[in-house]
C-alpha positions as CSV (number, residue, x, y, z in Angstrom):
1,M,-49.1,-156.2,112.6
2,L,-46.3,-153.0,112.8
3,E,-45.6,-151.4,110.2
4,L,-42.7,-148.5,109.8
5,G,-43.3,-145.4,108.2
6,K,-47.1,-145.4,109.2
7,V,-49.7,-144.0,111.5
8,Q,-51.6,-147.0,113.0
9,S,-54.0,-147.9,116.0
10,L,-52.3,-150.1,119.0
11,K,-53.1,-151.3,121.7
12,V,-51.4,-150.6,125.6
13,V,-50.0,-153.6,126.7
14,K,-47.9,-152.6,129.2
15,R,-47.0,-149.8,131.8
16,V,-43.5,-149.1,132.7
17,E,-42.1,-146.2,134.3
18,F,-40.2,-145.2,131.3
19,G,-43.6,-145.2,129.1
20,A,-45.5,-147.8,127.6
21,Y,-45.5,-150.8,125.2
22,L,-48.3,-151.2,122.3
23,A,-48.9,-153.8,120.3
24,S,-50.9,-155.2,117.4
25,L,-55.0,-155.2,118.1
26,D,-55.4,-158.3,116.4
27,G,-52.8,-159.7,118.7
28,Y,-49.0,-160.1,119.4
29,E,-45.9,-162.2,120.7
30,E,-43.7,-160.8,122.9
31,E,-41.1,-159.3,120.6
32,E,-43.5,-157.7,118.6
33,R,-44.3,-154.6,121.1
34,V,-43.1,-151.2,120.5
35,L,-42.4,-149.1,123.1
36,L,-43.9,-145.8,123.1
37,P,-41.9,-143.3,125.5
38,L,-43.2,-141.7,129.0
39,K,-43.5,-138.0,127.4
40,Q,-45.4,-139.6,124.4
41,V,-47.7,-141.3,126.1
42,P,-51.2,-139.2,126.3
43,P,-52.6,-138.3,130.1
44,Y,-54.4,-140.9,132.0
45,T,-54.2,-143.6,129.1
46,A,-54.6,-147.4,130.9
47,M,-54.2,-151.0,130.1
48,G,-56.1,-152.1,126.6
49,D,-56.2,-148.4,125.3
50,E,-55.9,-147.8,121.8
51,V,-52.9,-145.2,121.0
52,E,-52.7,-143.5,117.6
53,V,-48.8,-143.8,116.9
54,F,-46.4,-143.3,114.1
55,L,-43.7,-145.9,113.7
56,Y,-39.7,-145.2,113.4
57,K,-36.3,-146.6,114.4
58,D,-34.5,-144.4,116.8
59,S,-31.1,-143.7,117.0
60,K,-30.1,-147.4,118.2
61,D,-31.9,-148.8,115.3
62,R,-34.8,-149.8,117.7
63,I,-38.6,-149.5,116.8
64,I,-39.9,-146.6,118.5
65,A,-43.3,-145.3,118.6
66,T,-44.5,-141.7,118.9
67,T,-48.0,-139.9,119.1
68,R,-45.9,-136.8,117.2
69,V,-47.5,-137.1,112.8
70,P,-44.6,-136.4,110.7
71,I,-44.4,-134.4,107.4
72,I,-44.4,-137.6,105.5
73,Q,-45.2,-141.2,105.9
74,I,-44.8,-144.5,103.4
75,G,-46.8,-144.0,100.0
76,T,-46.6,-139.8,100.6
77,L,-44.7,-137.1,99.2
78,A,-43.8,-133.9,100.9
79,V,-41.4,-131.0,100.7
80,L,-38.3,-130.9,103.3
81,R,-35.8,-128.5,104.4
82,V,-31.9,-130.0,104.8
83,K,-30.8,-129.5,107.8
84,E,-27.4,-130.7,107.4
85,V,-25.2,-132.5,104.5
86,G,-23.1,-135.2,106.5
87,A,-20.5,-137.9,105.4
88,I,-23.9,-140.6,104.1
89,G,-26.2,-137.8,102.6
90,A,-28.3,-135.2,103.9
91,F,-31.0,-135.0,107.2
92,L,-33.8,-134.0,106.5
93,D,-36.5,-132.2,109.0
94,W,-39.8,-134.3,108.8
95,G,-41.1,-133.1,112.2
96,L,-39.4,-135.8,114.5
97,E,-36.9,-136.1,116.8
98,K,-34.5,-137.9,115.3
99,D,-34.1,-136.1,111.0
100,L,-34.6,-138.6,108.0
101,L,-31.5,-139.5,106.1
102,L,-31.5,-139.0,102.5
103,P,-28.8,-141.1,101.0
104,F,-26.8,-139.5,97.9
105,K,-27.5,-142.5,96.0
106,Q,-31.1,-141.5,96.5
107,M,-30.5,-138.0,95.1
108,N,-31.5,-136.3,92.0
109,D,-28.7,-133.8,92.3
110,R,-26.5,-132.8,95.3
111,V,-28.8,-131.2,97.7
112,K,-28.0,-127.6,99.4
113,E,-28.4,-127.2,103.5
114,G,-31.5,-125.2,104.0
115,K,-33.1,-125.8,100.8
116,E,-36.4,-127.5,100.4
117,Y,-36.8,-130.7,98.2
118,L,-39.7,-133.2,97.3
119,V,-39.1,-136.6,98.7
120,T,-41.2,-139.6,99.5
121,L,-40.3,-142.3,101.9
122,Y,-39.3,-145.8,102.2
123,V,-37.7,-148.9,104.2
124,D,-34.0,-149.6,102.9
125,K,-32.0,-152.8,103.2
126,S,-31.7,-152.5,106.4
127,E,-35.0,-152.1,107.3
128,R,-34.7,-148.1,108.2
129,L,-36.8,-145.3,106.8
130,C,-35.0,-143.0,104.4
131,A,-36.1,-140.5,102.2
132,T,-35.4,-140.7,98.1
133,M,-35.6,-138.1,95.6
134,D,-37.1,-140.7,93.3
135,V,-40.6,-139.7,93.1
136,Y,-41.9,-139.8,89.3
137,K,-44.0,-142.9,90.0
138,Y,-46.2,-141.0,92.7
139,L,-47.0,-138.5,91.0
140,D,-50.9,-138.5,90.2
141,C,-51.7,-137.1,86.5
142,D,-55.1,-136.0,87.1
143,S,-54.6,-132.6,87.8
144,P,-57.6,-130.1,87.6
145,Y,-55.7,-127.6,85.5
146,K,-56.0,-126.7,81.9
147,K,-53.8,-125.0,79.0
148,D,-52.5,-121.2,79.9
149,D,-53.8,-122.0,83.9
150,E,-50.8,-120.6,86.0
151,V,-49.7,-123.1,88.3
152,Q,-46.9,-123.6,90.9
153,G,-44.5,-126.1,91.4
154,I,-41.4,-127.7,93.0
155,V,-38.5,-129.3,90.2
156,Y,-37.5,-132.4,91.2
157,Q,-35.3,-133.7,88.3
158,V,-33.3,-131.9,85.2
159,S,-32.5,-133.3,82.2
160,P,-30.1,-131.6,79.7
161,E,-32.3,-133.8,77.4
162,Y,-35.9,-133.4,78.1
163,G,-35.7,-130.4,80.4
164,A,-37.1,-129.8,83.7
165,Y,-39.4,-131.8,85.8
166,V,-41.7,-130.7,87.9
167,A,-44.3,-131.5,90.7
168,V,-47.2,-128.9,90.5
169,D,-48.7,-128.6,93.7
170,A,-46.3,-131.1,95.3
171,K,-48.3,-133.4,93.3
172,Y,-49.0,-133.7,89.9
173,S,-46.6,-134.8,87.1
174,A,-45.4,-132.3,84.9
175,R,-42.3,-131.3,82.9
176,I,-40.9,-128.0,81.4
177,P,-39.5,-129.4,77.9
178,Q,-35.9,-128.1,77.5
179,K,-37.1,-125.7,74.7
180,E,-38.8,-123.9,77.2
181,L,-35.7,-123.5,79.5
182,Y,-34.4,-119.7,79.6
183,G,-31.7,-119.7,82.2
184,P,-30.5,-121.5,84.8
185,I,-32.5,-124.1,87.0
186,S,-32.0,-126.7,89.6
187,V,-33.7,-129.3,91.2
188,G,-35.5,-127.7,94.6
189,D,-36.2,-124.7,92.8
190,Q,-39.8,-123.4,93.5
191,I,-41.3,-122.2,90.4
192,K,-44.4,-120.5,88.6
193,A,-45.2,-121.3,85.1
194,R,-48.3,-121.6,82.3
195,V,-49.7,-124.8,81.3
196,T,-49.0,-125.5,77.6
197,Q,-50.6,-129.0,77.1
198,V,-52.5,-131.4,78.8
199,K,-51.3,-134.7,77.3
200,E,-53.5,-137.6,76.9
201,D,-52.2,-139.3,79.9
202,G,-52.8,-136.1,81.9
203,K,-49.4,-135.0,82.6
204,L,-48.8,-131.5,81.9
205,D,-46.0,-129.4,79.8
206,L,-45.4,-126.0,81.1
207,S,-43.5,-123.1,80.3
208,L,-42.0,-120.2,82.6
209,R,-42.8,-117.2,80.2
210,Q,-46.2,-116.2,79.1
211,K,-48.0,-115.9,76.2
212,A,-45.9,-114.4,73.6
213,Y,-47.9,-111.4,73.1
214,M,-47.8,-110.6,76.9
215,M,-43.8,-110.8,76.6
216,I,-43.1,-108.3,74.2
217,E,-42.8,-105.3,76.3
218,T,-40.9,-107.3,79.4
219,D,-38.5,-108.6,76.5
220,A,-38.2,-105.4,75.1
221,V,-37.1,-104.2,78.5
222,K,-34.5,-106.5,78.9
223,I,-33.2,-105.9,75.4
224,L,-32.6,-102.3,76.4
225,E,-30.7,-103.4,79.5
226,L,-28.6,-105.9,77.8
227,L,-27.8,-103.1,75.1
228,E,-26.3,-100.6,78.3
229,E,-24.5,-103.7,79.3
230,Y,-22.6,-103.8,76.4
231,H,-22.2,-100.2,76.2
232,G,-25.0,-99.4,73.5
233,A,-24.4,-101.9,71.4
234,L,-25.0,-105.7,70.6
235,P,-23.2,-107.8,69.1
236,F,-25.8,-109.6,66.7
237,T,-28.7,-108.7,65.4
238,D,-32.5,-110.7,65.0
239,K,-30.8,-112.8,62.3
240,A,-28.1,-114.5,64.8
241,D,-28.0,-118.3,65.7
242,P,-30.6,-119.2,68.2
243,E,-28.4,-120.7,70.4
244,R,-26.5,-117.4,70.5
245,I,-29.7,-115.6,71.2
246,R,-30.5,-118.0,73.9
247,E,-27.3,-118.0,75.7
248,V,-27.2,-113.9,75.6
249,C,-30.6,-113.0,76.2
250,N,-32.5,-116.0,77.3
251,M,-34.9,-116.0,74.9
252,S,-35.9,-117.7,72.0
253,K,-35.0,-116.5,68.5
254,N,-38.7,-115.6,67.9
255,E,-38.7,-113.5,70.9
256,F,-36.1,-111.8,70.2
257,K,-37.5,-110.7,67.1
258,R,-40.4,-109.9,68.0
259,A,-39.0,-107.8,71.0
260,V,-36.8,-106.0,69.0
261,G,-39.1,-105.1,66.4
262,N,-41.3,-103.8,69.3
263,L,-37.9,-101.3,70.0
264,L,-37.3,-100.4,66.4
265,K,-41.0,-99.7,65.8
266,N,-40.9,-97.0,68.9
267,G,-37.3,-95.7,67.7
268,K,-35.6,-96.8,70.6
269,I,-32.6,-98.9,68.3
270,E,-31.0,-99.1,65.2
271,I,-30.3,-102.2,63.4
272,L,-27.2,-102.3,61.6
273,E,-25.8,-105.2,59.4
274,S,-23.9,-107.0,62.3
275,E,-25.3,-105.5,65.6
276,I,-28.5,-103.8,66.9
277,R,-27.5,-100.4,68.9
278,L,-29.4,-97.8,71.3
279,K,-30.4,-94.7,69.7
């Protein structure tokens, strides 16, 4: 049986000047043969030999074999680079001559040329191989990570309500809750994060920030930089609305208060009734 999108062993059933025809090891009909182009035929290949190939469709929608193994196959995940965005979708580099189509309807967000995204492979209604960013169900929930471990991952979906969904190591299911998002984040971003929780189902909760006590000095420096931008005076104090603090400072109210307390203790600021000023 010939299977699109997978590496499989087929046998040579006919040699021609432009390549070799391959077929299933367990019998075939005439129309079930597939061409392996001459430049892909291994040296000294003879009739009856088995050849390991990958099957896909060429630019004329004909099933064709290649001995080149692409970056992604059916049932696997891969981070692929966008080579071009066209009228029907984006074309991804997956290691074969014909680029892989990512249709617009299979995107979680509009993609950008040159950026990399996590995708999986599927066969569309026209029996062509395409990419999709709908990868959630393919992610594993048995990661080796535990609370406070540092991990790397790629953002594959962003929800205004629930936060950013991340594939740790492009393999494990994780999420950055909305309350842990500071500043803009988009699909395709590569991130470093800290595990804040391993849930009962094995999925990970992440934070882009270190533990609070490790962030105080970093946050204090950020506030000093903001004070300089605001000509020496922030127009609110640590009693301000949490959303205003997050919008201006990209930190939570508690993080802001800890950093402000550090600066106050070290004599670098003064807190007035409605503003914080540099000393």
